[in-house]
OpenMM code with the backbone's topology and positions (N, CA, C; nanometers):
from openmm import Vec3, app, unit

residues = "UNK UNK UNK UNK UNK UNK UNK UNK UNK UNK UNK UNK UNK UNK UNK UNK UNK UNK UNK UNK UNK UNK UNK UNK UNK UNK UNK UNK UNK UNK UNK UNK UNK UNK UNK UNK UNK UNK UNK UNK UNK UNK UNK UNK UNK UNK UNK UNK UNK UNK UNK UNK UNK UNK UNK UNK UNK UNK UNK UNK UNK UNK UNK UNK UNK UNK UNK UNK UNK UNK UNK UNK UNK UNK UNK UNK".split()
positions = [
    Vec3(-1.8862, -4.5383, -1.4374),
    Vec3(-2.0302, -4.5299, -1.4810),
    Vec3(-2.0364, -4.3928, -1.5395),
    Vec3(-2.1288, -4.3801, -1.6505),
    Vec3(-2.1643, -4.2716, -1.7017),
    Vec3(-2.2414, -4.1625, -1.6208),
    Vec3(-2.1980, -4.0277, -1.6183),
    Vec3(-2.2827, -3.9354, -1.5484),
    Vec3(-2.3796, -3.8621, -1.6496),
    Vec3(-2.4824, -3.8164, -1.6076),
    Vec3(-2.5691, -3.7320, -1.6984),
    Vec3(-2.5225, -3.5976, -1.7129),
    Vec3(-2.5690, -3.5290, -1.8144),
    Vec3(-2.5215, -3.4011, -1.8428),
    Vec3(-2.5611, -3.3043, -1.7178),
    Vec3(-2.6887, -3.3304, -1.6664),
    Vec3(-2.7288, -3.2435, -1.5580),
    Vec3(-2.6394, -3.2619, -1.4315),
    Vec3(-2.5962, -3.3799, -1.4103),
    Vec3(-2.4940, -3.4042, -1.2881),
    Vec3(-2.3740, -3.3274, -1.3146),
    Vec3(-2.3187, -3.3529, -1.4445),
    Vec3(-2.2079, -3.2683, -1.4860),
    Vec3(-2.2101, -3.1202, -1.4746),
    Vec3(-2.3212, -3.0622, -1.5196),
    Vec3(-2.3478, -2.9232, -1.5230),
    Vec3(-2.3633, -2.8779, -1.3777),
    Vec3(-2.4229, -2.9444, -1.2873),
    Vec3(-2.4338, -2.9083, -1.1524),
    Vec3(-2.2950, -2.8919, -1.0792),
    Vec3(-2.1998, -2.9885, -1.1138),
    Vec3(-2.0859, -2.9873, -1.0545),
    Vec3(-2.0084, -2.8575, -1.1149),
    Vec3(-2.0038, -2.8376, -1.2294),
    Vec3(-1.9286, -2.7257, -1.2925),
    Vec3(-1.9986, -2.5792, -1.2657),
    Vec3(-2.1104, -2.5791, -1.2077),
    Vec3(-2.1794, -2.4570, -1.1833),
    Vec3(-2.0904, -2.3644, -1.0859),
    Vec3(-2.0206, -2.4247, -0.9952),
    Vec3(-1.9363, -2.3528, -0.8967),
    Vec3(-1.7902, -2.3185, -0.9363),
    Vec3(-1.7653, -2.3618, -1.0623),
    Vec3(-1.6284, -2.3346, -1.1027),
    Vec3(-1.5994, -2.2009, -1.1887),
    Vec3(-1.6934, -2.1067, -1.1658),
    Vec3(-1.6809, -1.9811, -1.2378),
    Vec3(-1.5787, -1.8902, -1.1724),
    Vec3(-1.5166, -1.7978, -1.2682),
    Vec3(-1.4141, -1.7118, -1.2119),
    Vec3(-1.4738, -1.5977, -1.1272),
    Vec3(-1.4069, -1.5457, -1.0220),
    Vec3(-1.4636, -1.4420, -0.9433),
    Vec3(-1.4032, -1.3088, -0.9925),
    Vec3(-1.4752, -1.1989, -0.9795),
    Vec3(-1.4171, -1.0700, -1.0043),
    Vec3(-1.2935, -1.0286, -0.9077),
    Vec3(-1.2113, -0.9574, -0.9696),
    Vec3(-1.1022, -0.9084, -0.8831),
    Vec3(-1.1372, -0.7938, -0.8052),
    Vec3(-1.1154, -0.7880, -0.6637),
    Vec3(-1.1579, -0.6787, -0.5938),
    Vec3(-1.0258, -0.5764, -0.5856),
    Vec3(-1.0578, -0.4591, -0.6296),
    Vec3(-0.9497, -0.3547, -0.6347),
    Vec3(-0.9786, -0.2510, -0.5312),
    Vec3(-0.8641, -0.1955, -0.4732),
    Vec3(-0.8907, -0.0837, -0.3754),
    Vec3(-0.7939, 0.0306, -0.4305),
    Vec3(-0.8244, 0.1529, -0.3981),
    Vec3(-0.7520, 0.2697, -0.4375),
    Vec3(-0.6373, 0.2919, -0.3441),
    Vec3(-0.5291, 0.3270, -0.3988),
    Vec3(-0.4079, 0.3562, -0.3245),
    Vec3(-0.4312, 0.4728, -0.2396),
    Vec3(-0.3836, 0.4867, -0.1194),
    Vec3(-0.4064, 0.6002, -0.0222),
    Vec3(-0.3322, 0.7111, -0.0697),
    Vec3(-0.2150, 0.6907, -0.1350),
    Vec3(-0.1302, 0.8027, -0.1801),
    Vec3(-0.1597, 0.8613, -0.3143),
    Vec3(-0.1767, 0.7684, -0.4063),
    Vec3(-0.1880, 0.8200, -0.5539),
    Vec3(-0.3312, 0.7909, -0.6209),
    Vec3(-0.4089, 0.7177, -0.5411),
    Vec3(-0.5473, 0.6895, -0.5887),
    Vec3(-0.5553, 0.6083, -0.7053),
    Vec3(-0.4503, 0.5325, -0.7437),
    Vec3(-0.4448, 0.4292, -0.8420),
    Vec3(-0.5088, 0.3172, -0.8030),
    Vec3(-0.5814, 0.2321, -0.8856),
    Vec3(-0.6230, 0.0975, -0.8354),
    Vec3(-0.5271, -0.0041, -0.8199),
    Vec3(-0.5306, -0.0778, -0.7099),
    Vec3(-0.4329, -0.1822, -0.6795),
    Vec3(-0.5064, -0.2970, -0.6053),
    Vec3(-0.4385, -0.4029, -0.5989),
    Vec3(-0.4828, -0.5160, -0.5100),
    Vec3(-0.4700, -0.4907, -0.3714),
    Vec3(-0.5799, -0.5292, -0.2976),
    Vec3(-0.5602, -0.5057, -0.1415),
    Vec3(-0.4473, -0.5834, -0.0832),
    Vec3(-0.3860, -0.5178, 0.0262),
    Vec3(-0.2715, -0.5689, 0.0985),
    Vec3(-0.1468, -0.5957, 0.0080),
    Vec3(-0.1360, -0.5093, -0.0904),
    Vec3(-0.0113, -0.5214, -0.1789),
    Vec3(0.0514, -0.3739, -0.1978),
    Vec3(0.1709, -0.3703, -0.2191),
    Vec3(0.2351, -0.2393, -0.2403),
    Vec3(0.1887, -0.1840, -0.3728),
    Vec3(0.1557, -0.0581, -0.3791),
    Vec3(0.1110, 0.0097, -0.5023),
    Vec3(0.2269, 0.0161, -0.5968),
    Vec3(0.2131, -0.0427, -0.7240),
    Vec3(0.3100, -0.0393, -0.8194),
    Vec3(0.3356, 0.0906, -0.8873),
    Vec3(0.2442, 0.1867, -0.8747),
    Vec3(0.2616, 0.3195, -0.9260),
    Vec3(0.3530, 0.4062, -0.8437),
    Vec3(0.3325, 0.4095, -0.7228),
    Vec3(0.4085, 0.5026, -0.6338),
    Vec3(0.4885, 0.4379, -0.5322),
    Vec3(0.4721, 0.3123, -0.5045),
    Vec3(0.5493, 0.2426, -0.4039),
    Vec3(0.5212, 0.2536, -0.2695),
    Vec3(0.4020, 0.3006, -0.2343),
    Vec3(0.3590, 0.3252, -0.1018),
    Vec3(0.2665, 0.2109, -0.0520),
    Vec3(0.2706, 0.1841, 0.0775),
    Vec3(0.1795, 0.0792, 0.1440),
    Vec3(0.1475, 0.1173, 0.2743),
    Vec3(0.0289, 0.1304, 0.3041),
    Vec3(-0.0313, 0.1788, 0.4369),
    Vec3(0.0178, 0.3214, 0.4795),
    Vec3(0.0232, 0.4032, 0.3666),
    Vec3(0.0807, 0.5458, 0.3990),
    Vec3(0.2236, 0.5675, 0.4079),
    Vec3(0.3070, 0.4696, 0.4015),
    Vec3(0.4542, 0.4776, 0.4042),
    Vec3(0.5156, 0.4324, 0.2737),
    Vec3(0.6297, 0.4920, 0.2352),
    Vec3(0.6958, 0.4592, 0.1160),
    Vec3(0.7880, 0.3291, 0.1447),
    Vec3(0.7565, 0.2260, 0.0785),
    Vec3(0.8198, 0.1017, 0.1005),
    Vec3(0.9283, 0.0767, -0.0101),
    Vec3(0.9083, 0.1022, -0.1249),
    Vec3(1.0075, 0.0929, -0.2316),
    Vec3(1.0217, 0.2266, -0.3182),
    Vec3(1.1420, 0.2567, -0.3659),
    Vec3(1.1518, 0.3734, -0.4520),
    Vec3(1.1381, 0.3353, -0.5950),
    Vec3(1.0220, 0.3697, -0.6476),
    Vec3(0.9814, 0.3355, -0.7858),
    Vec3(1.0753, 0.4045, -0.8781),
    Vec3(1.1088, 0.5278, -0.8615),
    Vec3(1.1843, 0.6100, -0.9495),
    Vec3(1.3363, 0.5482, -0.9564),
    Vec3(1.3886, 0.4915, -0.8710),
    Vec3(1.5167, 0.4412, -0.8607),
    Vec3(1.5355, 0.3310, -0.9525),
    Vec3(1.4243, 0.2504, -0.9902),
    Vec3(1.4286, 0.1394, -1.0761),
    Vec3(1.4206, 0.1689, -1.2266),
    Vec3(1.3719, 0.2966, -1.2534),
    Vec3(1.3475, 0.3517, -1.3862),
    Vec3(1.4836, 0.4047, -1.4562),
    Vec3(1.4820, 0.3997, -1.5836),
    Vec3(1.5973, 0.4727, -1.6489),
    Vec3(1.5628, 0.6279, -1.6635),
    Vec3(1.6547, 0.6966, -1.7124),
    Vec3(1.6544, 0.8347, -1.7104),
    Vec3(1.5337, 0.8998, -1.7680),
    Vec3(1.4940, 0.8586, -1.8843),
    Vec3(1.3731, 0.9049, -1.9580),
    Vec3(1.2489, 0.8794, -1.8884),
    Vec3(1.2395, 0.7605, -1.8454),
    Vec3(1.1115, 0.7092, -1.7704),
    Vec3(1.1041, 0.7890, -1.6393),
    Vec3(1.2168, 0.8118, -1.5714),
    Vec3(1.2176, 0.8745, -1.4468),
    Vec3(1.1680, 1.0239, -1.4480),
    Vec3(1.2155, 1.0845, -1.5618),
    Vec3(1.1600, 1.2320, -1.5925),
    Vec3(1.0087, 1.2286, -1.6119),
    Vec3(0.9641, 1.1384, -1.6924),
    Vec3(0.8252, 1.1275, -1.7204),
    Vec3(0.7476, 1.1070, -1.5880),
    Vec3(0.7846, 1.0068, -1.5068),
    Vec3(0.7217, 0.9704, -1.3849),
    Vec3(0.7250, 1.0878, -1.2856),
    Vec3(0.8391, 1.1598, -1.2752),
    Vec3(0.8379, 1.2773, -1.1849),
    Vec3(0.7462, 1.3824, -1.2246),
    Vec3(0.7195, 1.4015, -1.3521),
    Vec3(0.6274, 1.5097, -1.4080),
    Vec3(0.4914, 1.4644, -1.3656),
    Vec3(0.4612, 1.3400, -1.3817),
    Vec3(0.3260, 1.2710, -1.3543),
    Vec3(0.2985, 1.2991, -1.2099),
    Vec3(0.3996, 1.2553, -1.1191),
    Vec3(0.3723, 1.2731, -0.9775),
    Vec3(0.3664, 1.4117, -0.9361),
    Vec3(0.4292, 1.5036, -0.9917),
    Vec3(0.4153, 1.6483, -0.9608),
    Vec3(0.2829, 1.7010, -0.9981),
    Vec3(0.2181, 1.6590, -1.1075),
    Vec3(0.0888, 1.6912, -1.1471),
    Vec3(-0.0134, 1.6364, -1.0473),
    Vec3(0.0071, 1.5112, -1.0002),
    Vec3(-0.0812, 1.4550, -0.8934),
    Vec3(-0.0785, 1.5344, -0.7765),
    Vec3(0.0448, 1.5762, -0.7365),
    Vec3(0.0563, 1.6603, -0.6180),
    Vec3(-0.0198, 1.7893, -0.6249),
    Vec3(-0.0002, 1.8624, -0.7394),
    Vec3(-0.0791, 1.9849, -0.7627),
    Vec3(-0.2287, 1.9683, -0.7658),
    Vec3(-0.2790, 1.8533, -0.8146),
    Vec3(-0.4132, 1.8241, -0.8162),
    Vec3(-0.4670, 1.8095, -0.6727),
    Vec3(-0.3970, 1.7471, -0.5791),
    Vec3(-0.4309, 1.7370, -0.4490),
    Vec3(-0.4570, 1.8669, -0.3783),
    Vec3(-0.3684, 1.9638, -0.4009),
    Vec3(-0.3898, 2.0951, -0.3347),
    Vec3(-0.4770, 2.1918, -0.4016),
] * unit.nanometer
topology = app.Topology()
chain = topology.addChain("A")
for resn in residues:
    res = topology.addResidue(resn, chain)
    for name in ("N", "CA", "C"):
        topology.addAtom(name, app.Element.getBySymbol(name[0]), res)
């Protein structure tokens, strides 16, 4: 049986996308998904879980080390 456009629209009213809730990393203050390891620094719950610099090549590693040093200076 055919459904009216009003019936169809009422059904589709709840199919909207939700906003992503982001939280700040406790170590580097970057936005990240809650309950997920920070992709920027590799910390979770105040502990280093993965070594992000280990996975980078030499050029990217130097750039990232400089960036992390600047963040550390900004904290103090």
